[in-house]
MOPAC internal coordinates of N, CA, C and O (Angstrom, degrees):
PM7 1SCF
backbone

  N    0.0000 0     0.00 0     0.00 0    0    0    0
  C    1.4480 1     0.00 0     0.00 0    1    0    0
  C    1.5383 1   108.67 1     0.00 0    2    1    0
  O    1.2310 1   121.16 1   -42.66 1    3    2    1
  N    1.3161 1   115.38 1   137.34 1    3    2    1
  C    1.4629 1   121.92 1   178.14 1    5    3    2
  C    1.5256 1   109.17 1  -105.17 1    6    5    3
  O    1.2310 1   121.04 1   -38.21 1    7    6    5
  N    1.3169 1   115.62 1   141.79 1    7    6    5
  C    1.4689 1   121.34 1   176.67 1    9    7    6
  C    1.5109 1   109.11 1  -142.68 1   10    9    7
  O    1.2310 1   120.95 1   -25.59 1   11   10    9
  N    1.3267 1   115.78 1   154.41 1   11   10    9
  C    1.4586 1   120.09 1   176.70 1   13   11   10
  C    1.5191 1   109.77 1   -68.36 1   14   13   11
  O    1.2310 1   120.05 1   133.49 1   15   14   13
  N    1.3032 1   117.50 1   -46.51 1   15   14   13
  C    1.4692 1   122.49 1   174.84 1   17   15   14
  C    1.5250 1   107.20 1  -109.78 1   18   17   15
  O    1.2310 1   121.14 1   -94.83 1   19   18   17
  N    1.3180 1   115.43 1    85.17 1   19   18   17
  C    1.4633 1   120.90 1  -173.33 1   21   19   18
  C    1.5173 1   111.92 1   -67.50 1   22   21   19
  O    1.2310 1   121.74 1   -39.22 1   23   22   21
  N    1.3190 1   114.27 1   140.78 1   23   22   21
  C    1.4560 1   122.56 1   172.32 1   25   23   22
  C    1.5196 1   108.03 1   -97.84 1   26   25   23
  O    1.2310 1   120.34 1    -4.61 1   27   26   25
  N    1.3025 1   116.95 1   175.39 1   27   26   25
  C    1.4559 1   121.72 1   178.64 1   29   27   26
  C    1.5266 1   109.53 1   -56.16 1   30   29   27
  O    1.2310 1   120.83 1   -48.72 1   31   30   29
  N    1.3425 1   116.02 1   131.28 1   31   30   29
  C    1.4538 1   121.38 1   178.89 1   33   31   30
  C    1.5217 1   113.97 1    87.26 1   34   33   31
  O    1.2310 1   120.45 1  -179.85 1   35   34   33
  N    1.3184 1   116.75 1     0.15 1   35   34   33
  C    1.4613 1   120.50 1   178.52 1   37   35   34
  C    1.5200 1   109.12 1  -115.78 1   38   37   35
  O    1.2310 1   121.11 1   -24.33 1   39   38   37
  N    1.3124 1   115.48 1   155.67 1   39   38   37
  C    1.4581 1   119.90 1   177.49 1   41   39   38
  C    1.5196 1   109.45 1   -98.17 1   42   41   39
  O    1.2310 1   121.03 1   -39.71 1   43   42   41
  N    1.3425 1   115.63 1   140.29 1   43   42   41
  C    1.4510 1   119.78 1   179.08 1   45   43   42
  C    1.5263 1   110.36 1   -77.56 1   46   45   43
  O    1.2310 1   120.92 1   -44.40 1   47   46   45
  N    1.3244 1   115.84 1   135.60 1   47   46   45
  C    1.4498 1   122.37 1   178.46 1   49   47   46
  C    1.5259 1   108.84 1   -86.05 1   50   49   47
  O    1.2310 1   121.05 1   -52.60 1   51   50   49
  N    1.3102 1   115.61 1   127.40 1   51   50   49
  C    1.4632 1   119.66 1   173.89 1   53   51   50
  C    1.5226 1   107.77 1  -134.79 1   54   53   51
  O    1.2310 1   121.41 1   -42.88 1   55   54   53
  N    1.3245 1   114.92 1   137.12 1   55   54   53
  C    1.4568 1   121.20 1  -179.07 1   57   55   54
  C    1.5187 1   107.48 1  -114.86 1   58   57   55
  O    1.2310 1   119.81 1   -54.28 1   59   58   57
  N    1.3364 1   117.96 1   125.72 1   59   58   57
  C    1.4635 1   120.07 1  -179.84 1   61   59   58
  C    1.5293 1   111.09 1   -67.72 1   62   61   59
  O    1.2310 1   120.43 1   -32.01 1   63   62   61
  N    1.3267 1   116.78 1   147.99 1   63   62   61
  C    1.4656 1   121.38 1  -177.91 1   65   63   62
  C    1.5173 1   112.21 1   -57.11 1   66   65   63
  O    1.2310 1   119.88 1   147.08 1   67   66   65
  N    1.3288 1   117.83 1   -32.92 1   67   66   65
  C    1.4611 1   120.90 1  -176.31 1   69   67   66
  C    1.5210 1   112.77 1   -73.87 1   70   69   67
  O    1.2310 1   120.12 1   170.79 1   71   70   69
  N    1.3303 1   117.37 1    -9.21 1   71   70   69
  C    1.4635 1   121.34 1   176.81 1   73   71   70
  C    1.5283 1   111.80 1   -99.25 1   74   73   71
  O    1.2310 1   120.36 1   176.94 1   75   74   73
  N    1.3207 1   116.91 1    -3.06 1   75   74   73
  C    1.4613 1   120.85 1   178.58 1   77   75   74
  C    1.5211 1   110.66 1   -75.33 1   78   77   75
  O    1.2310 1   120.90 1   -21.88 1   79   78   77
  N    1.3154 1   115.88 1   158.12 1   79   78   77
  C    1.4519 1   120.94 1   172.38 1   81   79   78
  C    1.5282 1   107.69 1   -60.75 1   82   81   79
  O    1.2310 1   119.46 1   -52.14 1   83   82   81
  N    1.3312 1   118.64 1   127.86 1   83   82   81
  C    1.4694 1   121.16 1  -176.31 1   85   83   82
  C    1.5285 1   113.84 1   -55.79 1   86   85   83
  O    1.2310 1   119.67 1   143.40 1   87   86   85
  N    1.3300 1   118.23 1   -36.60 1   87   86   85
  C    1.4648 1   119.41 1   179.93 1   89   87   86
  C    1.5264 1   110.73 1   -67.24 1   90   89   87
  O    1.2310 1   120.08 1   145.29 1   91   90   89
  N    1.3321 1   117.45 1   -34.71 1   91   90   89
  C    1.4637 1   120.29 1   175.95 1   93   91   90
  C    1.5234 1   110.84 1   -67.33 1   94   93   91
  O    1.2310 1   120.67 1   138.53 1   95   94   93
  N    1.3355 1   116.33 1   -41.47 1   95   94   93
  C    1.4629 1   120.42 1   179.09 1   97   95   94
  C    1.5209 1   111.07 1   -64.82 1   98   97   95
  O    1.2310 1   120.12 1   135.20 1   99   98   97
  N    1.3312 1   117.38 1   -44.80 1   99   98   97
  C    1.4722 1   121.12 1   179.14 1  101   99   98
  C    1.5160 1   109.82 1   -63.41 1  102  101   99
  O    1.2310 1   120.12 1   138.05 1  103  102  101
  N    1.3170 1   117.38 1   -41.95 1  103  102  101
  C    1.4591 1   120.69 1   177.14 1  105  103  102
  C    1.5218 1   112.02 1   -60.43 1  106  105  103
  O    1.2310 1   120.51 1   139.57 1  107  106  105
  N    1.3256 1   116.63 1   -40.43 1  107  106  105
  C    1.4587 1   121.30 1   178.39 1  109  107  106
  C    1.5230 1   111.54 1   -68.19 1  110  109  107
  O    1.2310 1   120.34 1   136.61 1  111  110  109
  N    1.3337 1   116.95 1   -43.39 1  111  110  109
  C    1.4630 1   121.35 1  -176.47 1  113  111  110
  C    1.5170 1   113.51 1   -74.36 1  114  113  111
  O    1.2310 1   120.44 1   141.13 1  115  114  113
  N    1.3226 1   116.76 1   -38.87 1  115  114  113
  C    1.4606 1   119.85 1  -170.56 1  117  115  114
  C    1.5250 1   113.79 1  -120.44 1  118  117  115
  O    1.2310 1   119.77 1  -179.96 1  119  118  117
  N    1.3064 1   118.04 1     0.04 1  119  118  117
  C    1.4559 1   119.05 1  -174.64 1  121  119  118
  C    1.5181 1   108.57 1    71.70 1  122  121  119
  O    1.2310 1   120.45 1    20.68 1  123  122  121
  N    1.2962 1   116.74 1  -159.32 1  123  122  121
  C    1.4542 1   119.60 1   178.22 1  125  123  122
  C    1.5190 1   110.85 1   -68.87 1  126  125  123
  O    1.2310 1   120.06 1   -51.94 1  127  126  125
  N    1.2966 1   117.49 1   128.06 1  127  126  125
  C    1.4587 1   121.86 1   178.20 1  129  127  126
  C    1.5248 1   109.38 1  -125.80 1  130  129  127
  O    1.2310 1   120.95 1   -29.05 1  131  130  129
  N    1.3159 1   115.79 1   150.95 1  131  130  129
  C    1.4555 1   121.59 1   177.25 1  133  131  130
  C    1.5236 1   109.26 1   -66.77 1  134  133  131
  O    1.2310 1   120.83 1   -21.96 1  135  134  133
  N    1.3275 1   116.03 1   158.04 1  135  134  133
  C    1.4643 1   120.68 1  -177.63 1  137  135  134
  C    1.5183 1   113.28 1   -56.41 1  138  137  135
  O    1.2310 1   120.01 1   140.42 1  139  138  137
  N    1.3540 1   117.59 1   -39.58 1  139  138  137
  C    1.4636 1   119.33 1  -179.43 1  141  139  138
  C    1.5234 1   111.45 1   -67.34 1  142  141  139
  O    1.2310 1   120.36 1   144.47 1  143  142  141
  N    1.3352 1   116.92 1   -35.53 1  143  142  141
  C    1.4721 1   119.86 1   176.53 1  145  143  142
  C    1.5250 1   110.68 1   -70.72 1  146  145  143
  O    1.2310 1   120.54 1   139.98 1  147  146  145
  N    1.3296 1   116.57 1   -40.02 1  147  146  145
  C    1.4620 1   120.27 1   179.23 1  149  147  146
  C    1.5254 1   109.95 1   -62.11 1  150  149  147
  O    1.2310 1   120.50 1   141.12 1  151  150  149
  N    1.3244 1   116.64 1   -38.88 1  151  150  149
  C    1.4593 1   120.82 1   177.67 1  153  151  150
  C    1.5332 1   110.66 1   -63.08 1  154  153  151
  O    1.2310 1   120.45 1   141.28 1  155  154  153
  N    1.3250 1   116.75 1   -38.72 1  155  154  153
  C    1.4673 1   120.38 1   177.75 1  157  155  154
  C    1.5359 1   109.96 1   -63.25 1  158  157  155
  O    1.2310 1   120.12 1   137.85 1  159  158  157
  N    1.3343 1   117.37 1   -42.15 1  159  158  157
  C    1.4586 1   121.40 1   177.83 1  161  159  158
  C    1.5242 1   110.54 1   -60.99 1  162  161  159
  O    1.2310 1   120.40 1   130.50 1  163  162  161
  N    1.3291 1   116.84 1   -49.50 1  163  162  161
  C    1.4640 1   119.11 1  -176.58 1  165  163  162
  C    1.5242 1   111.67 1   -67.03 1  166  165  163
  O    1.2310 1   120.17 1   145.07 1  167  166  165
  N    1.3377 1   117.28 1   -34.93 1  167  166  165
  C    1.4724 1   119.64 1   174.94 1  169  167  166
  C    1.5197 1   110.67 1   -62.42 1  170  169  167
  O    1.2310 1   120.60 1   136.81 1  171  170  169
  N    1.3213 1   116.45 1   -43.19 1  171  170  169
  C    1.4638 1   120.62 1  -179.72 1  173  171  170
  C    1.5249 1   110.94 1   -66.88 1  174  173  171
  O    1.2310 1   119.86 1   140.30 1  175  174  173
  N    1.3280 1   117.87 1   -39.70 1  175  174  173
  C    1.4660 1   121.02 1   177.89 1  177  175  174
  C    1.5235 1   110.00 1   -62.21 1  178  177  175
  O    1.2310 1   120.27 1   135.35 1  179  178  177
  N    1.3367 1   117.09 1   -44.65 1  179  178  177
  C    1.4620 1   121.08 1   178.61 1  181  179  178
  C    1.5246 1   110.53 1   -61.08 1  182  181  179
  O    1.2310 1   120.39 1   137.53 1  183  182  181
  N    1.3259 1   116.86 1   -42.47 1  183  182  181
  C    1.4694 1   121.53 1   178.75 1  185  183  182
  C    1.5313 1   111.10 1   -60.87 1  186  185  183
  O    1.2310 1   120.52 1   136.59 1  187  186  185
  N    1.3336 1   116.61 1   -43.41 1  187  186  185
  C    1.4682 1   120.32 1   179.95 1  189  187  186
  C    1.5241 1   111.38 1   -68.21 1  190  189  187
  O    1.2310 1   120.34 1   141.67 1  191  190  189
  N    1.3350 1   116.96 1   -38.33 1  191  190  189
  C    1.4591 1   120.30 1   177.10 1  193  191  190
  C    1.5218 1   110.57 1   -64.31 1  194  193  191
  O    1.2310 1   120.17 1   140.15 1  195  194  193
  N    1.3189 1   117.28 1   -39.85 1  195  194  193
  C    1.4563 1   121.22 1   178.40 1  197  195  194
  C    1.5307 1   110.24 1   -62.49 1  198  197  195
  O    1.2310 1   120.25 1   136.13 1  199  198  197
  N    1.3234 1   117.12 1   -43.87 1  199  198  197
  C    1.4630 1   120.48 1   177.30 1  201  199  198
  C    1.5160 1   111.90 1   -61.05 1  202  201  199
  O    1.2310 1   120.50 1   139.53 1  203  202  201
  N    1.3094 1   116.66 1   -40.47 1  203  202  201
  C    1.4601 1   121.16 1   178.40 1  205  203  202
  C    1.5241 1   110.99 1   -65.69 1  206  205  203
  O    1.2310 1   120.90 1   138.14 1  207  206  205
  N    1.3341 1   115.88 1   -41.86 1  207  206  205
  C    1.4662 1   120.70 1   179.80 1  209  207  206
  C    1.5236 1   111.57 1   -66.28 1  210  209  207
  O    1.2310 1   120.25 1   145.48 1  211  210  209
  N    1.3094 1   117.13 1   -34.52 1  211  210  209
  C    1.4625 1   120.66 1   178.50 1  213  211  210
  C    1.5306 1   111.56 1   -72.22 1  214  213  211
  O    1.2310 1   120.63 1   153.70 1  215  214  213
  N    1.3361 1   116.41 1   -26.30 1  215  214  213
  C    1.4604 1   120.61 1  -179.08 1  217  215  214
  C    1.5299 1   112.29 1   -84.27 1  218  217  215
  O    1.2310 1   120.71 1   156.95 1  219  218  217
  N    1.3375 1   116.25 1   -23.05 1  219  218  217
  C    1.4635 1   119.71 1  -175.24 1  221  219  218
  C    1.5202 1   109.19 1  -153.75 1  222  221  219
  O    1.2310 1   120.67 1   -34.20 1  223  222  221
  N    1.3035 1   116.33 1   145.80 1  223  222  221
  C    1.4649 1   120.58 1   178.52 1  225  223  222
  C    1.5215 1   110.20 1   -83.91 1  226  225  223
  O    1.2310 1   120.67 1   -45.08 1  227  226  225
  N    1.3306 1   116.33 1   134.92 1  227  226  225
  C    1.4606 1   122.31 1   175.70 1  229  227  226
  C    1.5238 1   107.59 1  -121.91 1  230  229  227
  O    1.2310 1   119.96 1   -55.40 1  231  230  229
  N    1.3233 1   117.68 1   124.60 1  231  230  229
  C    1.4702 1   120.64 1  -177.95 1  233  231  230
  C    1.5349 1   111.09 1   -54.82 1  234  233  231
  O    1.2310 1   121.10 1   -48.71 1  235  234  233
  N    1.3118 1   115.50 1   131.29 1  235  234  233
  C    1.4618 1   120.95 1   177.72 1  237  235  234
  C    1.5092 1   114.75 1    83.89 1  238  237  235
  O    1.2310 1   119.59 1   172.47 1  239  238  237
  N    1.3220 1   118.39 1    -7.53 1  239  238  237
  C    1.4695 1   121.70 1  -179.88 1  241  239  238
  C    1.5190 1   109.09 1  -103.79 1  242  241  239
  O    1.2310 1   121.23 1   -45.12 1  243  242  241
  N    1.2964 1   115.26 1   134.88 1  243  242  241
  C    1.4582 1   121.28 1  -177.42 1  245  243  242
  C    1.5290 1   108.74 1  -134.79 1  246  245  243
  O    1.2310 1   120.57 1   -43.59 1  247  246  245
  N    1.3062 1   116.52 1   136.41 1  247  246  245
  C    1.4677 1   121.95 1  -178.19 1  249  247  246
  C    1.5291 1   112.16 1   -57.91 1  250  249  247
  O    1.2310 1   120.08 1   143.18 1  251  250  249
  N    1.3122 1   117.46 1   -36.82 1  251  250  249
  C    1.4709 1   121.27 1  -177.44 1  253  251  250
  C    1.5212 1   112.82 1   -69.24 1  254  253  251
  O    1.2310 1   120.27 1   153.25 1  255  254  253
  N    1.3242 1   117.10 1   -26.75 1  255  254  253
  C    1.4598 1   120.12 1  -177.54 1  257  255  254
  C    1.5312 1   112.85 1  -111.86 1  258  257  255
  O    1.2310 1   120.36 1  -169.48 1  259  258  257
  N    1.3248 1   116.92 1    10.52 1  259  258  257
  C    1.4636 1   121.61 1  -178.66 1  261  259  258
  C    1.5245 1   110.97 1   -63.91 1  262  261  259
  O    1.2310 1   120.81 1   -46.66 1  263  262  261
  N    1.3249 1   116.05 1   133.34 1  263  262  261
  C    1.4606 1   122.41 1   172.74 1  265  263  262
  C    1.5184 1   107.88 1  -131.27 1  266  265  263
  O    1.2310 1   120.66 1    -4.50 1  267  266  265
  N    1.3096 1   116.34 1   175.50 1  267  266  265
  C    1.4601 1   120.65 1   177.87 1  269  267  266
  C    1.5306 1   110.93 1   -63.33 1  270  269  267
  O    1.2310 1   120.10 1   157.33 1  271  270  269
  N    1.3324 1   117.41 1   -22.67 1  271  270  269
  C    1.4652 1   121.76 1  -179.02 1  273  271  270
  C    1.5229 1   114.10 1   -88.23 1  274  273  271
  O    1.2310 1   119.79 1   170.69 1  275  274  273
  N    1.3249 1   118.01 1    -9.31 1  275  274  273
  C    1.4603 1   121.10 1   179.97 1  277  275  274
  C    1.5299 1   109.22 1   -64.94 1  278  277  275
  O    1.2310 1   119.83 1   -54.08 1  279  278  277
  N    1.3296 1   117.94 1   125.92 1  279  278  277
  C    1.4719 1   120.35 1  -177.22 1  281  279  278
  C    1.5312 1   112.67 1   -75.93 1  282  281  279
  O    1.2310 1   121.19 1  -100.75 1  283  282  281
  N    1.3298 1   115.34 1    79.25 1  283  282  281
  C    1.4627 1   122.49 1   177.80 1  285  283  282
  C    1.5344 1   107.60 1  -118.61 1  286  285  283
  O    1.2310 1   119.95 1   -49.78 1  287  286  285
  N    1.3245 1   117.70 1   130.22 1  287  286  285
  C    1.4681 1   120.06 1   179.64 1  289  287  286
  C    1.5304 1   112.21 1   -61.92 1  290  289  287
  O    1.2310 1   120.99 1   -33.02 1  291  290  289
  N    1.3174 1   115.71 1   146.98 1  291  290  289
  C    1.4607 1   123.21 1   174.39 1  293  291  290
  C    1.5197 1   107.43 1  -152.47 1  294  293  291
  O    1.2310 1   120.44 1   -13.05 1  295  294  293
  N    1.3027 1   116.76 1   166.95 1  295  294  293
  C    1.4592 1   121.68 1  -175.75 1  297  295  294
  C    1.5281 1   110.97 1   -85.67 1  298  297  295
  O    1.2310 1   121.00 1   -63.40 1  299  298  297
  N    1.3170 1   115.70 1   116.60 1  299  298  297
  C    1.4549 1   121.04 1   176.06 1  301  299  298
  C    1.5300 1   109.83 1   -66.44 1  302  301  299
  O    1.2310 1   120.49 1   145.71 1  303  302  301
  N    1.3117 1   116.66 1   -34.29 1  303  302  301
  C    1.4635 1   121.24 1   177.22 1  305  303  302
  C    1.5281 1   110.34 1   -63.53 1  306  305  303
  O    1.2310 1   120.32 1   135.16 1  307  306  305
  N    1.3363 1   117.00 1   -44.84 1  307  306  305
  C    1.4669 1   121.21 1   178.57 1  309  307  306
  C    1.5284 1   110.25 1   -62.27 1  310  309  307
  O    1.2310 1   120.30 1   138.77 1  311  310  309
  N    1.3367 1   117.03 1   -41.23 1  311  310  309
  C    1.4671 1   120.73 1   177.47 1  313  311  310
  C    1.5224 1   109.99 1   -57.77 1  314  313  311
  O    1.2310 1   120.58 1   130.80 1  315  314  313
  N    1.3085 1   116.50 1   -49.20 1  315  314  313
  C    1.4595 1   120.92 1  -179.01 1  317  315  314
  C    1.5284 1   110.90 1   -62.42 1  318  317  315
  O    1.2310 1   120.46 1   133.35 1  319  318  317
  N    1.3280 1   116.73 1   -46.65 1  319  318  317
  C    1.4649 1   119.96 1  -178.64 1  321  319  318
  C    1.5278 1   112.00 1   -61.05 1  322  321  319
  O    1.2310 1   120.12 1   137.75 1  323  322  321
  N    1.3278 1   117.37 1   -42.25 1  323  322  321
  C    1.4626 1   120.01 1  -178.81 1  325  323  322
  C    1.5237 1   112.12 1   -71.58 1  326  325  323
  O    1.2310 1   119.96 1   146.01 1  327  326  325
  N    1.3293 1   117.68 1   -33.99 1  327  326  325
  C    1.4656 1   120.01 1   179.00 1  329  327  326
  C    1.5284 1   111.13 1   -75.26 1  330  329  327
  O    1.2310 1   119.79 1   140.49 1  331  330  329
  N    1.3198 1   118.00 1   -39.51 1  331  330  329
  C    1.4642 1   120.71 1  -179.62 1  333  331  330
  C    1.5217 1   110.31 1   -70.70 1  334  333  331
  O    1.2310 1   120.31 1   149.39 1  335  334  333
  N    1.3326 1   117.01 1   -30.61 1  335  334  333
  C    1.4581 1   121.17 1   178.85 1  337  335  334
  C    1.5308 1   110.55 1   -59.15 1  338  337  335
  O    1.2310 1   120.40 1   137.43 1  339  338  337
  N    1.3185 1   116.84 1   -42.57 1  339  338  337
  C    1.4673 1   120.93 1   179.38 1  341  339  338
  C    1.5298 1   110.49 1   -64.61 1  342  341  339
  O    1.2310 1   120.36 1   142.32 1  343  342  341
  N    1.3222 1   116.91 1   -37.68 1  343  342  341
  C    1.4662 1   121.05 1  -178.37 1  345  343  342
  C    1.5302 1   112.12 1   -70.88 1  346  345  343
  O    1.2310 1   120.28 1   148.69 1  347  346  345
  N    1.3285 1   117.08 1   -31.31 1  347  346  345
  C    1.4607 1   120.73 1  -174.24 1  349  347  346
  C    1.5250 1   114.00 1   -99.27 1  350  349  347
  O    1.2310 1   120.14 1   167.63 1  351  350  349
  N    1.3185 1   117.34 1   -12.37 1  351  350  349
  C    1.4610 1   121.69 1  -176.06 1  353  351  350
  C    1.5269 1   110.90 1   -69.45 1  354  353  351
  O    1.2310 1   121.05 1   -35.82 1  355  354  353
  N    1.3124 1   115.61 1   144.18 1  355  354  353
  C    1.4571 1   122.25 1   173.52 1  357  355  354
  C    1.5138 1   107.37 1  -103.21 1  358  357  355
  O    1.2310 1   121.22 1   -56.57 1  359  358  357
  N    1.3140 1   115.27 1   123.43 1  359  358  357
  C    1.4542 1   120.07 1  -179.50 1  361  359  358
  C    1.5192 1   109.02 1   -98.12 1  362  361  359
  O    1.2310 1   120.95 1   -45.00 1  363  362  361
  N    1.3037 1   115.80 1   135.00 1  363  362  361
  C    1.4556 1   121.37 1   177.13 1  365  363  362
  C    1.5172 1   108.19 1  -124.93 1  366  365  363
  O    1.2310 1   120.95 1   -30.76 1  367  366  365
  N    1.2973 1   115.79 1   149.24 1  367  366  365
  C    1.4476 1   118.94 1   179.16 1  369  367  366
  C    1.5108 1   109.52 1  -176.77 1  370  369  367
  O    1.2310 1   121.98 1    -3.77 1  371  370  369
  N    1.3007 1   113.81 1   176.23 1  371  370  369
  C    1.4652 1   118.45 1  -179.98 1  373  371  370
  C    1.5155 1   108.77 1   -73.46 1  374  373  371
  O    1.2310 1   121.22 1   -36.25 1  375  374  373
  N    1.3054 1   115.27 1   143.75 1  375  374  373
  C    1.4601 1   118.47 1   176.13 1  377  375  374
  C    1.5263 1   108.06 1   -81.84 1  378  377  375
  O    1.2310 1   120.72 1   -30.94 1  379  378  377
  N    1.2719 1   116.22 1   149.06 1  379  378  377
  C    1.4510 1   121.87 1  -177.74 1  381  379  378
  C    1.5217 1   107.83 1  -101.22 1  382  381  379
  O    1.2310 1   120.97 1   -51.99 1  383  382  381
  N    1.3170 1   115.74 1   128.01 1  383  382  381
  C    1.4541 1   119.62 1   177.83 1  385  383  382
  C    1.5184 1   107.96 1  -116.66 1  386  385  383
  O    1.2310 1   121.30 1   -34.27 1  387  386  385
  N    1.2829 1   115.12 1   145.73 1  387  386  385
  C    1.4607 1   121.04 1  -179.65 1  389  387  386
  C    1.5303 1   107.59 1  -108.15 1  390  389  387
  O    1.2310 1   120.62 1   -51.60 1  391  390  389
  N    1.3010 1   116.42 1   128.40 1  391  390  389
  C    1.4606 1   119.86 1   177.93 1  393  391  390
  C    1.5299 1   109.06 1   -92.52 1  394  393  391
  O    1.2310 1   120.61 1   -35.10 1  395  394  393
  N    1.3085 1   116.44 1   144.90 1  395  394  393
  C    1.4734 1   119.23 1  -179.10 1  397  395  394
  C    1.5219 1   109.75 1   -66.36 1  398  397  395
  O    1.2310 1   121.07 1   -33.24 1  399  398  397
  N    1.3157 1   115.56 1   146.76 1  399  398  397
  C    1.4624 1   120.30 1  -178.47 1  401  399  398
  C    1.4841 1   111.11 1   -84.49 1  402  401  399
  O    1.2310 1   120.10 1   180.00 1  403  402  401

């Protein structure tokens, strides 16, 4: 028998972060986020899961049917690093000027 707070003779139940509902994980990691930010998180999670699936076979997981909800392990550290990189990066580029018609 598994329990969250296991007693003697019972096994403790633990659920890996990558098997959690992505919206619950994003809510835990970032607090309340706007829909566009949440979409960026879920896109990044799906991308990381795809990379993990391509590196190793997981029974029942298939690249063609992979979604953000597919329970495939991925690096939480990599997720954080890639998301924080976008927030801290300085973008430079040419300014766009509009000429009068």
